[in-house]
Each structure stands twice: as structure tokens, then as C-alpha cells.
N, C-alpha and C positions, 0 to 999 in steps of 0.2 A: 827368583829376584833380580832387581834391575841390575845394571853397569852398575860402579861404584866408583867413585872415586878415587878415593884411599879403601884399600880393601879393607875391610872391618869397622868401618866406619856402620855399616848395616843399614840398606837400600835407601840411602842417598844419589839420586841419579846424577847421572853423568850432564854434561852441560851437551845438548843438543848442539849435532851436526850442523854444516850451511845448508840454509832449506834447499831444498830438489826443486821447488814450487815458488814460484812468484807469491810473495806476499798481499797475503788476501785473497788467494785464490783456494778452493774449495778441499784441496789437499795437506793444505795447511796442517805442519805434525804439532802446533803451538808453540809459542815462544817461549820468551824469558817468563815472562808474567805466570803461564805455567809452568814450568820447570821452579820457578820458586816455589808456588803451590804443594807441587809433587813434594819438594824437598821440605817444606814446614811439617807435610801431613808426614811422611814418612819418625821424622824427627816425634812427631807428634805421639803416632804409633808407639815408638821405641821408650818414650819415658810413659804411654799408659803402661803397656808391657810390663815394664820395670816395677811402677807402682802396684801394679798386682802379683807380683814375684814377690815382694816384702812384705804384703799384706796375709798372701798364703804363708809364708815364713811366722812372721808374726803369730800366724791362730793355729800354728803348729801342721799344716795342712802340706808343709814341704820340710823337709831334711837336705835337699842341697842346698846348703849355703854359697858356694862357688857359684853354680849358677847364676846365683840372686843376684850377686856383686859384679858379675861378667854384663847381665843386664845392665845392672846401675850406671857402670863404667861406661858402657856401648851409648845411653843415653845421655849420659854428662859428657863423653866427647861429641857427640852429633848435637849438644845444643852446642858447645863452645865452638866448634865448628859453623854453624849456622847465625852466630852471633858474629865469629868475625867476618863472615861474607856481610850480612847486616851493615858491619862499620864500614867495609869496604864499599859497597854501594852508596850508602850515606856521605863517603866521603869524594865518588864519584861525581854524584848529584851535587854537592858545595860546588868541587872544581868547575862544573859545567857551568852552573848558575853565576861563576864570578867571569864567566868569559863574556866579552860585548861582540856583539854581532852591528 
């Protein structure tokens, strides 16, 4: 599992540190967009996992409702965190677009 911003959120990658190589070089580790893609992919995986566990519970294939509820809550909390990050990014974009150069 990747380093996490908040322990227990499950799979959300930490923000990358300052790049060691200049931008555009072949040693670049990925940028902001790649970090966002990885985070969205992690949230999607948590959602798919919780959906499959709920489906198994409804079919009677699972008996551990506690683990299913934990998976559902992890997916919910990670989605809420992703939405807050999206809102902050949109607010920052709107502020930058108001600047006059």
C-alpha cells in the first residue's frame, strides 16, 4: 500500500515531494495530474471493493457484516475527501483566473 495522507483512508497516495530532476527530464516521477489520477483510481478501487462486498452480503455469500460496513465507510470517507480536494482545486483555479497580469 502507498504512503497515505491520513492513516485509514486507504490507498490515497501522499503528495509528491519536490522533484529531484528538472521538469521535463526523463527522470521525472510524475506530476500533479498523475497524483490526482492515482488518487481517483484508489477511490474507485475502494468503491468497487465495497460494492462487491455488499453484493456478496446480499447474496448470502458473506456473513461478516462488520467488514462490509468498514469497506463501505472507507469508500465513503475517501470519496468525501476527494470531493473536498476537488473543491479546493476549483477554488484555487477561480482565484488564479481572477488575477490580472
